[in-house]
C-alpha positions as CSV (number, residue, x, y, z in Angstrom):
1,M,2.1,-2.0,-26.7
2,S,0.2,-4.9,-25.3
3,V,2.6,-7.8,-25.0
4,K,1.6,-10.7,-22.6
5,R,3.7,-14.0,-21.8
6,E,2.7,-16.8,-19.6
7,F,0.1,-15.9,-17.0
8,L,0.1,-12.4,-18.9
9,A,-3.1,-13.1,-20.3
10,T,-5.7,-11.7,-22.8
11,D,-7.7,-8.7,-21.6
12,A,-10.9,-9.5,-19.5
13,R,-12.9,-7.4,-17.2
14,A,-13.8,-9.4,-14.1
15,M,-17.3,-9.0,-12.6
16,P,-17.5,-7.6,-9.2
17,A,-16.5,-9.7,-6.1
18,S,-20.2,-9.6,-5.0
19,A,-21.1,-11.5,-8.5
20,A,-18.5,-13.7,-9.8
21,P,-14.8,-14.9,-9.2
22,L,-12.3,-13.7,-11.6
23,P,-12.0,-15.3,-14.9
24,G,-9.8,-18.8,-15.1
25,G,-7.4,-20.1,-17.8
26,A,-4.3,-18.0,-16.8
27,R,-1.3,-20.4,-15.7
28,T,2.4,-19.5,-14.5
29,Q,5.7,-20.2,-16.0
30,G,7.0,-23.8,-15.8
31,K,5.9,-26.7,-14.4
32,S,4.0,-26.2,-11.1
33,R,3.3,-29.1,-8.5
34,P,0.8,-29.2,-6.1
35,R,1.5,-30.2,-2.4
36,R,-1.0,-32.0,-0.1
37,R,-0.4,-29.5,2.6
38,L,-1.7,-26.4,0.3
39,I,-5.3,-27.8,0.4
40,A,-6.6,-26.5,3.8
41,C,-4.9,-23.1,3.3
42,L,-6.5,-22.8,-0.2
43,L,-10.1,-23.5,1.3
44,A,-9.4,-21.2,4.2
45,F,-8.2,-18.1,2.0
46,G,-11.7,-16.4,0.3
47,G,-15.0,-15.5,2.2
48,V,-16.7,-12.2,0.9
49,A,-20.0,-11.1,2.3
50,T,-22.4,-9.9,-0.4
51,G,-25.9,-8.6,-0.5
52,A,-27.2,-6.3,2.6
53,W,-23.5,-6.0,3.6
54,A,-22.8,-3.7,0.7
55,D,-24.3,-1.2,3.1
56,D,-22.4,1.2,5.6
57,L,-19.4,1.3,3.6
58,A,-16.3,3.6,5.6
59,F,-16.7,5.8,2.4
60,P,-18.3,5.5,-1.0
61,G,-16.1,3.3,-2.9
62,A,-14.1,1.7,-0.2
63,L,-13.0,-1.9,-1.1
64,G,-11.4,-5.1,0.3
65,W,-12.2,-6.9,3.6
66,A,-12.0,-3.7,5.7
67,A,-14.2,-1.7,3.6
68,H,-16.8,-1.7,6.0
69,T,-14.7,-0.5,9.3
70,P,-16.8,2.5,10.5
71,G,-13.2,4.5,11.2
72,G,-14.6,7.3,13.4
73,R,-17.9,7.6,12.0
74,G,-20.6,9.4,14.8
75,G,-17.5,10.1,17.0
76,K,-16.1,13.2,18.1
77,L,-15.0,15.7,15.5
78,L,-11.6,17.2,16.5
79,K,-10.2,20.3,14.5
80,V,-6.4,20.5,13.4
81,T,-5.5,24.2,13.9
82,T,-1.8,24.3,14.2
83,L,1.1,22.5,12.2
84,A,2.9,22.1,15.4
85,S,4.1,18.8,16.1
86,S,2.3,18.1,19.7
87,G,-0.1,20.1,21.4
88,P,-3.6,21.0,21.7
89,G,-5.1,21.8,18.3
90,S,-2.2,19.4,16.8
91,L,-2.4,16.3,14.5
92,V,-0.7,14.2,17.0
93,D,-3.0,15.3,19.9
94,A,-6.3,14.4,18.0
95,L,-4.4,10.8,17.6
96,A,-3.9,10.2,20.7
97,Q,-7.5,10.8,22.0
98,P,-10.0,8.2,23.1
99,G,-13.4,7.1,21.2
100,P,-14.5,7.5,18.0
101,R,-13.3,10.6,16.4
102,I,-12.8,12.3,13.1
103,I,-10.2,14.4,12.4
104,V,-10.4,17.5,10.2
105,F,-8.3,20.2,9.2
106,E,-8.4,24.1,9.5
107,V,-4.9,24.3,8.6
108,G,-2.7,23.2,5.4
109,G,1.0,22.8,5.4
110,V,4.0,20.9,6.6
111,I,3.8,18.8,10.2
112,D,7.2,18.3,11.2
113,L,7.5,15.2,13.4
114,G,10.9,15.8,14.6
115,Q,12.3,12.2,14.1
116,Q,9.4,10.2,15.7
117,T,7.0,7.6,14.6
118,V,3.6,8.5,15.6
119,R,1.9,5.5,17.2
120,I,-2.2,5.4,16.8
121,T,-3.2,3.3,19.5
122,E,-6.9,4.5,20.2
123,P,-9.2,2.7,17.6
124,F,-12.2,4.2,15.5
125,L,-10.4,6.8,14.0
126,S,-11.0,8.7,10.3
127,I,-8.3,10.9,9.1
128,A,-9.6,13.1,6.5
129,G,-6.9,14.7,4.8
130,Q,-9.4,15.8,2.0
131,T,-10.5,18.6,4.3
132,A,-7.4,20.6,4.8
133,P,-7.0,23.6,2.6
134,Y,-4.4,23.5,-0.3
135,P,-1.5,22.7,0.0
136,G,-2.9,19.8,2.3
137,I,-1.3,18.0,5.1
138,T,2.2,16.7,4.6
139,L,4.2,15.2,7.3
140,I,8.1,15.0,7.1
141,R,11.2,13.8,9.3
142,G,8.8,11.0,10.9
143,G,5.9,8.2,10.1
144,I,3.0,6.6,11.5
145,D,2.5,3.1,13.0
146,I,-1.5,2.0,13.4
147,A,-1.4,0.0,16.2
148,T,-5.1,-0.8,16.7
149,H,-8.2,-1.4,14.6
150,D,-11.0,0.5,12.5
151,V,-8.8,3.2,11.1
152,V,-9.3,5.2,8.1
153,V,-6.4,7.3,6.7
154,R,-7.1,9.4,3.5
155,H,-5.6,12.2,1.3
156,I,-2.0,12.5,3.5
157,R,1.2,12.8,2.6
158,V,4.0,11.2,4.6
159,R,7.7,11.8,3.6
160,P,10.0,10.8,6.2
161,G,13.5,11.5,4.9
162,E,17.0,10.9,6.1
163,A,15.3,13.8,8.6
164,G,19.0,15.1,9.2
165,A,20.4,11.7,10.5
166,G,23.6,9.8,9.3
167,K,24.0,7.3,6.6
168,R,23.4,3.9,8.5
169,S,22.6,5.5,11.6
170,G,20.2,3.2,12.3
171,M,17.0,5.8,12.3
172,D,14.5,3.7,10.5
173,F,11.0,5.0,9.4
174,D,8.0,3.5,7.5
175,A,6.2,6.3,6.1
176,I,2.7,4.3,7.1
177,S,2.8,0.9,8.8
178,T,-0.1,-1.0,10.6
179,V,1.5,-3.2,13.4
180,A,-0.9,-6.0,14.8
181,A,-3.8,-3.8,13.6
182,H,-7.3,-5.2,11.9
183,D,-9.8,-3.4,9.5
184,V,-8.0,-0.2,8.4
185,I,-7.9,1.5,4.9
186,V,-5.3,3.4,3.7
187,D,-6.7,5.3,1.0
188,H,-5.3,7.6,-1.7
189,C,-2.1,8.7,0.8
190,S,1.3,10.0,-1.1
191,L,4.2,8.1,0.9
192,T,7.6,8.8,-0.4
193,W,11.6,8.8,1.2
194,A,11.1,6.3,3.7
195,T,14.3,4.7,5.1
196,D,12.3,1.1,5.7
197,E,9.4,0.5,3.6
198,N,7.1,3.4,2.2
199,L,3.8,1.4,3.3
200,S,3.5,-1.9,5.3
201,A,1.7,-4.3,7.0
202,S,3.1,-6.2,10.1
203,G,2.9,-7.5,13.4
204,P,4.6,-10.3,15.3
205,R,5.8,-13.5,13.5
206,F,5.2,-16.1,16.3
207,V,3.5,-14.0,19.1
208,E,4.4,-15.1,22.7
209,G,2.1,-18.1,23.9
210,G,0.8,-18.6,20.6
211,K,0.1,-22.4,19.9
212,T,-1.6,-22.9,16.5
213,I,-1.3,-21.1,13.3
214,E,-4.4,-19.0,13.8
215,D,-3.2,-17.6,17.2
216,F,-0.1,-16.2,15.2
217,R,-2.3,-14.8,12.6
218,Q,-4.9,-13.1,14.7
219,A,-1.9,-11.6,16.5
220,T,-0.7,-9.8,13.2
221,S,-2.5,-7.5,10.8
222,Q,-5.6,-8.5,9.2
223,R,-8.4,-7.1,7.0
224,I,-6.2,-4.4,5.6
225,T,-6.9,-2.0,2.6
226,F,-4.0,-0.4,0.8
227,S,-5.9,1.6,-2.0
228,H,-5.0,4.3,-4.6
229,N,-1.7,5.1,-3.2
230,L,1.4,6.8,-4.5
231,I,4.1,4.7,-2.9
232,A,7.3,6.0,-4.3
233,E,11.0,6.8,-3.8
234,G,12.0,5.1,-0.9
235,L,15.4,6.0,0.0
236,A,18.4,3.6,-1.2
237,H,21.5,4.0,0.7
238,A,20.2,6.5,3.4
239,T,20.0,6.0,7.1
240,H,18.9,2.4,7.6
241,A,21.4,-0.1,9.5
242,K,21.6,-2.5,6.9
243,G,22.1,0.3,3.9
244,E,20.4,-0.4,1.0
245,H,16.7,-0.4,1.9
246,S,14.8,1.5,-0.7
247,K,11.3,-0.5,-0.3
248,G,7.8,-0.1,-1.6
249,S,5.5,-2.6,0.9
250,L,6.4,-5.4,3.1
251,I,3.6,-7.8,4.1
252,H,4.6,-9.8,7.1
253,D,4.2,-13.1,7.9
254,H,0.8,-14.5,8.8
255,V,-1.1,-11.1,7.5
256,G,-4.4,-11.9,5.5
257,Q,-6.9,-10.3,3.8
258,I,-4.9,-7.8,2.7
259,L,-5.9,-5.9,-0.7
260,I,-3.5,-4.1,-2.5
261,I,-5.2,-2.1,-5.3
262,G,-5.0,0.5,-7.7
263,N,-1.6,2.1,-6.3
264,L,1.4,3.5,-8.2
265,Y,4.9,1.9,-7.0
266,A,7.7,4.1,-8.4
267,H,11.5,4.4,-8.0
268,N,11.8,1.7,-5.1
269,Y,14.6,-1.1,-5.2
270,E,12.3,-4.0,-4.6
271,R,9.2,-4.8,-2.4
272,S,6.2,-3.5,-4.7
273,P,5.1,-5.4,-2.8
274,M,6.7,-8.4,-1.0
275,F,4.6,-10.9,0.5
276,K,6.3,-13.2,3.4
277,G,5.2,-16.4,4.7
278,D,1.7,-17.4,5.2
279,V,0.4,-14.2,3.8
280,R,-3.3,-14.4,2.3
281,G,-3.8,-11.5,0.0
282,Q,-4.8,-9.8,-3.2
283,I,-2.5,-7.4,-5.7
284,I,-4.8,-6.1,-8.3
285,N,-4.6,-3.4,-10.8
286,N,-1.3,-1.4,-9.5
287,L,1.3,0.4,-11.4
288,I,4.9,-0.6,-10.9
289,Y,7.3,1.7,-12.4
290,N,11.2,1.6,-12.4
291,P,11.8,-1.2,-9.6
292,G,15.5,-1.3,-9.0
293,Q,16.1,-5.3,-8.6
294,R,12.5,-6.7,-8.2
295,A,9.1,-6.1,-8.7
296,V,6.4,-8.0,-6.7
297,H,8.3,-10.8,-5.0
298,Y,7.8,-13.8,-2.2
299,N,10.1,-15.1,0.2
300,L,9.6,-17.3,3.7
301,I,13.1,-16.8,5.1
302,P,13.9,-20.5,7.1
303,E,16.0,-18.9,9.8
304,E,12.5,-16.7,10.9
305,W,10.7,-20.1,11.0
306,V,12.9,-22.1,12.7
307,G,10.9,-24.5,14.8
308,H,7.6,-23.9,12.9
309,D,6.4,-25.6,9.9
310,Y,6.6,-23.6,6.9
311,L,3.0,-22.1,5.7
312,P,3.0,-20.8,1.9
313,A,1.4,-17.5,0.8
314,Q,-1.7,-16.9,-1.1
315,M,-1.4,-14.7,-4.0
316,T,-3.8,-13.2,-6.2
317,L,-2.2,-11.1,-9.0
318,V,-4.4,-9.7,-11.4
319,G,-4.3,-6.8,-13.7
320,N,-1.2,-5.0,-12.7
321,V,1.4,-3.4,-15.2
322,L,5.4,-3.4,-14.6
323,R,7.0,-0.7,-16.7
324,A,10.9,-1.0,-16.8
325,G,12.6,2.0,-16.2
326,P,16.1,4.0,-15.9
327,S,16.6,2.0,-12.8
328,T,15.8,-1.4,-14.2
329,P,18.3,-4.1,-14.7
330,A,17.2,-6.1,-17.9
331,D,14.9,-9.0,-18.0
332,V,13.5,-8.1,-14.4
333,P,10.4,-10.3,-14.2
334,L,7.0,-9.1,-12.7
335,L,7.3,-11.7,-10.1
336,M,10.2,-13.3,-8.4
337,I,10.1,-16.0,-5.7
338,G,12.8,-17.1,-2.8
339,G,12.6,-18.8,0.5
340,S,11.7,-22.2,1.4
341,A,7.9,-22.4,1.2
342,D,5.4,-22.5,-1.8
343,L,3.5,-20.0,-3.3
344,A,-0.1,-20.3,-4.1
345,L,-0.6,-18.3,-6.8
346,Y,-3.4,-17.4,-9.2
347,A,-2.5,-14.7,-11.8
348,H,-4.2,-13.3,-14.7
349,D,-4.0,-10.5,-17.3
350,N,-0.8,-8.8,-16.2
351,L,1.6,-6.8,-18.2
352,A,5.0,-6.5,-17.9
353,V,7.1,-4.6,-20.3
354,D,10.8,-3.1,-20.7
355,R,11.5,0.5,-21.5
356,I,10.7,0.0,-25.5
357,G,7.8,-2.1,-24.9
358,R,9.2,-5.5,-25.5
359,P,7.8,-8.2,-23.1
360,L,9.5,-8.9,-19.8
361,P,9.4,-12.7,-18.1
362,A,6.4,-13.3,-16.0
363,T,8.3,-15.3,-12.9
364,G,11.5,-15.5,-12.1
365,R,13.4,-16.8,-8.4
366,Y,16.5,-15.0,-7.0
367,T,17.5,-18.2,-4.5
368,T,18.4,-21.5,-5.4
369,A,15.7,-23.1,-2.6
370,A,13.0,-25.4,-3.2
371,A,10.2,-23.1,-3.2
372,Q,7.7,-23.8,-6.3
373,I,4.8,-21.6,-7.5
374,V,1.4,-23.7,-7.3
375,D,-1.6,-22.9,-9.3
376,M,-4.4,-21.8,-7.4
377,P,-8.1,-21.8,-8.3
378,A,-9.2,-18.6,-9.1
379,P,-10.7,-17.1,-5.7
380,V,-13.6,-15.0,-5.2
381,L,-12.4,-11.2,-5.2
382,A,-12.1,-8.9,-2.1
383,F,-15.5,-6.9,-1.5
384,G,-16.2,-4.3,-4.1
385,V,-13.6,-5.1,-6.6
386,S,-13.9,-4.7,-10.3
387,V,-11.2,-5.5,-12.3
388,L,-9.5,-3.2,-15.0
389,P,-8.2,-4.5,-18.0
390,S,-4.1,-4.2,-17.3
391,V,-4.2,-2.0,-20.7
392,E,-6.3,0.6,-18.8
393,V,-4.3,0.5,-15.7
394,Q,-1.6,2.8,-16.4
395,D,-4.0,5.7,-17.4
396,W,-6.2,4.9,-14.4
397,V,-3.5,4.8,-11.7
398,V,-1.7,8.1,-13.1
399,A,-5.1,10.2,-12.9
400,N,-6.1,8.6,-9.6
401,A,-3.6,7.7,-7.1
402,G,-1.9,9.7,-4.3
403,A,-3.1,12.0,-2.0
404,R,-5.4,14.9,-3.5
405,P,-5.1,13.7,-6.9
406,W,-7.4,16.8,-8.0
407,D,-4.9,19.0,-6.6
408,R,-1.4,17.6,-6.5
409,D,1.5,19.0,-4.9
410,D,5.0,19.3,-6.9
411,V,6.4,16.3,-5.4
412,D,3.9,14.3,-6.9
413,R,3.3,16.0,-10.0
414,R,7.2,15.5,-10.6
415,I,7.0,11.8,-9.7
416,V,3.5,11.2,-11.7
417,A,5.4,13.2,-14.6
418,D,8.6,10.8,-14.4
419,V,6.0,7.9,-15.0
420,I,4.3,8.9,-17.9
421,E,7.5,10.1,-19.7
422,G,9.7,7.1,-18.8
423,R,12.3,9.0,-16.7
424,G,13.5,9.5,-13.0
425,A,15.8,7.1,-10.7
426,I,15.9,5.5,-7.3
427,I,17.5,8.3,-5.1
428,D,19.6,7.9,-1.7
429,S,18.2,11.1,-0.2
430,E,15.3,13.8,-0.4
431,A,18.0,16.5,-0.8
432,E,18.5,14.7,-4.8
433,V,15.3,15.7,-6.1
434,G,14.5,19.3,-4.1
435,G,14.5,18.4,-0.4
436,Y,11.6,18.7,2.0
437,P,8.7,20.8,0.5
438,V,8.5,24.1,2.4
439,Y,4.6,25.7,1.8
440,A,3.1,28.4,3.5
441,E,0.5,27.6,6.4
442,T,-3.1,28.2,5.2
443,R,-6.0,28.4,7.2
444,Q,-9.9,27.8,6.1
445,A,-12.6,27.1,8.6
446,F,-14.0,23.6,8.6
447,V,-18.0,24.2,8.0
448,E,-19.7,21.1,8.5
449,A,-22.8,21.6,6.3
450,D,-20.0,21.1,3.4
451,W,-19.2,17.6,4.1
452,D,-21.2,14.2,4.6
453,L,-20.3,14.0,8.3
454,A,-20.8,9.6,8.0
455,T,-18.6,9.2,4.9
456,M,-16.5,12.3,5.0
457,E,-17.3,13.0,1.1
458,P,-17.6,16.6,0.2
459,R,-20.8,18.3,-0.8
460,K,-19.2,21.4,-2.8
461,E,-15.6,21.8,-4.5
462,L,-12.6,20.8,-2.7
463,S,-9.8,23.3,-1.9
464,R,-7.2,23.6,-4.7
465,R,-3.9,25.5,-5.3
466,P,-4.6,29.2,-6.3
467,P,-4.3,30.0,-10.0
468,P,-0.8,31.8,-10.5
469,K,-1.4,35.9,-10.3
């Protein structure tokens, strides 16, 4: 059922970013009032190279401001040969190696991180999870922080879970987070059961010694792409010290040039995603299913900006779909705002419906602060983006999101089935949905001739689940 209200505009296919900006005409709910202090910020937001820059993508179809990172191209080929969490041949050992490197897998199964966050600090890295034999690579009981630059992560699953810790014990894991990183792509990954956010971009809010807004921006994450991921089932009442913490994606203050595109957000209480103060980014063609309290939202928290002038965020919100589910309260809007600084917004062709197809509000607010939605002119889209009409988004995302969509594991299959059939719920523990996966270890030699080593695209059919006997 195609129902759109306010900025839930009529369908239109945009030209690629290299050719034209988005079509105009869509506006937000209610009265928007421009603010003089927005002008300089709006002028600084765009900037997408075209022409010859279309060469040398990280991989075919790479999108966004990070699309041209080399990752580990041309570097050492490191083979993961064990599911052990450390030592020679392990993924953790390969991540710590210096210099450009491409990580491939000769083993498939589950890597138990043992209640640790693996911090990547060496740049120029590609993690090619697509090279693993069935069932692929799943990390459990921990997460990954990317605290460097020029990193490409594809086709892995990270499922932190409660990791054996007690409720509100303070053991909090993001599945994957960038930390003051730049030129990073997280593509086709499955990120579930985090006890903080499932997938985030962050860094220091006000770096020590910083004097200008550019100092603060450059000290946090910049030029980030989150594309075609499955971001689901953040754990609500689990180990986070604050209590409820089922969160999709937090995009921290000052993060810039971030593209969030083609992702499936399912069964998260909120932050699907959330922008904070001075974030500049584009949210395009995502499917958000069964949010518990909020879907997309924005909030500059004044207590976190004491002594600093507030800066509005800039959000492009185009071609997204919100579908209410069993955990969704009535009348949850697609976008909610809070906090104490304005949100500059360009919105077009978004679709939001309840469980029986009735339209949901476009916008709402969850504080009484003075923040306003201010109309933003249609921006130039991030590199390589071509927008699907919202009525096509669900089918596309369901078919393509997550790790190894050609051969999903049972967890991803269940979540995708929930979305298709309108069922499922926000959970407090991975135990409610079968617990951590248990897969027999598999092995398959990595054959260089079967892969384009510049892009890590396959030259033959990828490994699949064996047929039933």
